[in-house]
C-alpha positions as CSV (number, residue, x, y, z in Angstrom):
1,X,0.0,0.0,0.0
2,X,1.3,3.4,-1.0
3,X,0.1,7.0,-1.0
4,X,-1.1,8.6,-4.3
5,X,-1.2,12.4,-4.2
6,X,-3.3,14.2,-6.8
7,X,-3.3,17.9,-7.6
8,X,-6.8,19.1,-8.4
9,X,-7.1,21.9,-11.0
10,X,-5.5,21.0,-14.4
11,X,-4.8,17.5,-13.1
12,X,-7.9,15.7,-11.9
13,X,-10.1,18.4,-13.4
14,X,-9.8,19.6,-17.0
15,X,-10.1,23.3,-15.9
16,X,-10.2,25.2,-12.7
17,X,-12.6,24.4,-9.9
18,X,-12.6,28.0,-8.7
19,X,-13.8,29.2,-12.2
20,X,-16.5,26.6,-12.2
21,X,-17.6,27.6,-8.7
22,X,-17.6,31.3,-9.4
23,X,-19.7,30.7,-12.5
24,X,-22.1,28.8,-10.2
25,X,-22.2,31.7,-7.7
26,X,-23.0,34.0,-10.7
27,X,-25.8,31.7,-11.8
28,X,-27.4,31.7,-8.4
29,X,-26.9,35.5,-8.1
30,X,-24.6,35.3,-5.1
31,X,-22.1,37.4,-7.1
32,X,-22.2,39.6,-10.2
33,X,-19.9,39.9,-13.2
34,X,-17.7,42.4,-11.4
35,X,-16.6,39.7,-9.0
36,X,-15.0,37.8,-11.9
37,X,-13.0,40.7,-13.3
38,X,-9.7,40.0,-11.3
39,X,-9.6,36.3,-12.2
40,X,-7.5,36.6,-15.4
41,X,-4.7,38.3,-13.4
42,X,-5.0,35.7,-10.6
43,X,-4.7,32.9,-13.1
44,X,-1.7,34.3,-14.8
45,X,0.2,34.7,-11.6
46,X,-0.8,31.2,-10.5
47,X,0.5,29.5,-13.6
48,X,3.7,31.5,-13.4
49,X,4.1,30.4,-9.8
50,X,4.0,34.0,-8.6
51,X,0.6,34.2,-7.0
52,X,0.3,35.2,-3.3
53,X,-2.2,32.5,-2.6
54,X,-3.5,34.1,0.6
55,X,-4.6,37.1,-1.5
56,X,-6.6,35.0,-3.9
57,X,-8.2,32.9,-1.2
58,X,-9.2,36.0,0.8
59,X,-10.9,37.2,-2.3
60,X,-12.5,33.9,-3.2
61,X,-14.1,33.4,0.2
62,X,-15.8,36.8,0.3
63,X,-19.2,35.6,-1.1
64,X,-19.6,33.0,1.7
65,X,-18.5,35.0,4.7
66,X,-20.9,34.6,7.6
67,X,-22.6,31.4,6.2
68,X,-22.9,28.2,8.2
69,X,-21.4,24.9,7.1
70,X,-24.9,23.7,6.1
71,X,-25.5,26.8,4.0
72,X,-22.1,26.5,2.3
73,X,-22.6,22.8,1.6
74,X,-26.0,23.5,0.0
75,X,-24.4,26.1,-2.2
76,X,-21.4,23.9,-3.1
77,X,-23.0,20.6,-3.7
78,X,-24.9,21.4,-6.9
79,X,-21.7,22.9,-8.4
80,X,-19.8,19.7,-7.6
81,X,-22.4,17.3,-9.1
82,X,-23.7,19.5,-12.0
83,X,-20.3,21.0,-13.1
84,X,-17.1,19.9,-11.5
85,X,-17.6,16.2,-11.8
86,X,-18.3,16.6,-15.5
87,X,-14.8,18.0,-15.9
88,X,-12.9,15.2,-14.2
89,X,-10.4,13.8,-16.8
90,X,-11.0,10.3,-18.1
91,X,-7.3,9.5,-17.4
92,X,-7.8,10.7,-13.8
93,X,-10.7,8.2,-13.3
94,X,-8.5,5.4,-14.6
95,X,-5.6,6.4,-12.3
96,X,-7.9,6.6,-9.3
97,X,-9.2,3.1,-10.1
98,X,-5.6,1.8,-10.6
99,X,-4.6,3.0,-7.1
100,X,-7.8,1.8,-5.5
101,X,-7.2,-1.7,-6.8
102,X,-3.7,-1.5,-5.3
103,X,-5.4,-0.5,-2.0
104,X,-3.3,2.7,-2.0
105,X,-4.3,5.7,0.0
106,X,-5.7,8.4,-2.3
107,X,-5.2,12.0,-1.4
108,X,-6.2,15.3,-3.2
109,X,-3.7,18.1,-2.4
110,X,-5.0,21.4,-3.6
111,X,-4.7,25.1,-2.8
112,X,-8.4,25.4,-3.4
113,X,-10.6,26.0,-0.3
114,X,-11.6,23.0,1.8
115,X,-15.4,23.5,1.3
116,X,-15.0,22.8,-2.4
117,X,-12.3,20.1,-2.3
118,X,-13.8,17.9,0.4
119,X,-17.2,17.3,-1.4
120,X,-15.3,16.5,-4.6
121,X,-13.1,14.0,-2.8
122,X,-16.2,12.5,-1.2
123,X,-18.0,12.3,-4.6
124,X,-14.9,10.5,-6.1
125,X,-14.6,8.2,-3.1
126,X,-11.1,9.6,-2.5
127,X,-9.8,8.9,1.0
128,X,-8.4,12.3,2.0
129,X,-8.5,15.9,1.0
130,X,-5.7,18.4,1.9
131,X,-6.9,21.8,1.0
132,X,-6.8,25.5,2.0
133,X,-8.3,25.4,5.5
134,X,-11.0,28.0,6.0
135,X,-11.6,29.4,9.5
136,X,-15.0,28.9,11.1
137,X,-16.2,30.6,14.3
138,X,-19.5,29.5,15.7
139,X,-19.8,27.4,12.5
140,X,-19.7,30.5,10.4
141,X,-17.1,31.2,7.6
142,X,-15.0,34.1,8.8
143,X,-13.1,34.8,5.5
144,X,-9.8,33.9,7.1
145,X,-7.5,30.9,6.9
146,X,-6.9,28.5,9.8
147,X,-3.6,27.0,8.7
148,X,-1.1,26.5,5.9
149,X,-2.4,26.5,2.3
150,X,-1.0,23.5,0.3
151,X,0.5,25.7,-2.4
152,X,4.1,25.3,-3.5
153,X,6.2,24.6,-0.4
154,X,2.9,24.6,1.5
155,X,2.1,21.3,-0.3
156,X,5.2,19.7,1.1
157,X,4.4,21.0,4.6
158,X,0.8,19.8,4.6
159,X,1.8,16.4,3.2
160,X,4.4,15.9,5.9
161,X,1.8,16.9,8.5
162,X,-0.8,14.6,7.0
163,X,1.6,11.6,7.0
164,X,2.4,12.2,10.7
165,X,-1.2,12.6,11.7
166,X,-2.3,9.4,9.8
167,X,0.8,7.2,10.5
168,X,1.6,6.9,6.8
169,X,4.8,7.3,4.9
170,X,6.2,8.1,1.5
171,X,7.4,4.6,0.6
172,X,6.8,4.1,-3.2
173,X,4.5,7.2,-3.2
174,X,3.0,8.7,-6.4
175,X,2.4,12.3,-7.3
176,X,0.3,13.7,-10.1
177,X,0.4,17.4,-11.0
178,X,0.4,19.9,-13.9
179,X,2.2,23.1,-12.9
180,X,5.3,24.5,-11.2
181,X,3.2,24.8,-8.1
182,X,3.4,21.0,-7.7
183,X,7.2,20.7,-7.8
184,X,7.6,20.4,-4.0
185,X,5.0,17.6,-4.0
186,X,6.8,15.9,-6.9
187,X,10.1,16.0,-5.0
188,X,8.6,13.9,-2.1
189,X,7.5,11.0,-4.3
190,X,9.2,8.1,-6.1
191,X,6.7,8.2,-9.0
192,X,6.2,11.7,-10.4
193,X,3.8,12.4,-13.3
194,X,3.2,15.7,-15.1
195,X,-0.4,15.5,-16.3
196,X,-1.1,17.7,-19.4
197,X,1.7,20.0,-18.0
198,X,1.5,23.7,-18.3
199,X,4.0,25.7,-20.5
200,X,5.7,27.0,-17.3
201,X,6.2,23.5,-16.0
202,X,7.6,22.3,-19.3
203,X,10.1,25.1,-19.3
204,X,11.2,24.4,-15.7
205,X,14.5,22.5,-15.3
206,X,12.8,20.0,-12.9
207,X,10.5,18.9,-15.8
208,X,13.2,16.6,-17.0
209,X,12.7,14.5,-13.9
210,X,9.0,13.9,-14.6
211,X,7.1,11.4,-16.6
212,X,4.4,12.9,-18.7
213,X,0.8,11.8,-19.0
214,X,-2.1,12.9,-21.3
215,X,-5.3,12.4,-19.4
216,X,-7.6,14.0,-22.0
C-alpha cells in the first residue's frame, strides 16, 4: 500500500474548480460579473508560480463569509455534481481506479478551499483531502485561513503533517500534478507524473525528472 497524491485543477479536473464555482455563484446570483474581473490576473500569476495564494483565497471566500457549514454545503453541492464532476479527466478516473485496486491511500492536495475540495473527494470516493483550511467561528465562515495552504512549499508542509497525523509514509509514493506549483510535491515521491503539463512547468529544469501523461 502506497500514497497517491493528486493535484486538483488542471490535473484531476480539466479546468479550474474555482472558475466553475464562481460561475455557479454567478448563476445563483450570489455574485455579479464584477466579481469575476480580477480572475485573469490571478490565473496568470498562478501558472507563473508568482501568486500570493492568501490574497486569492481571501478574495475567493468573500461571497460565503458569515454562512454556516450547512449553507455552504447547500451552495457547493450542486456545483460539484452538476459541473465539477463533469470536468474530471478520463485518465484521472483510470488512475484513481488503478490506485484503488492496489489499495493505496488516495489524497487530493489542492490550494483550493476545503469546502470545495472535500465534497469533490467524497464524490470521487477519495480517502483524504488536503486543501486550503478556512476558519470557522460558531460554525460560520470568517473569511480567514486557519492554517497553511497547500501551495508550492505549503504542499510539502501539509503532506508531511498529513503523513504524521495518519501514521503513513512516502514509501513508493505517487504524485500527479500539472504546474510549477506542484514541484515540491513531486520531490517527495518516487513516482512523479506531469499531467497535461503547463507551459511554465515544461520550461522548468525540474520537468526533465518527470514522466508525462495525457489524461484527456
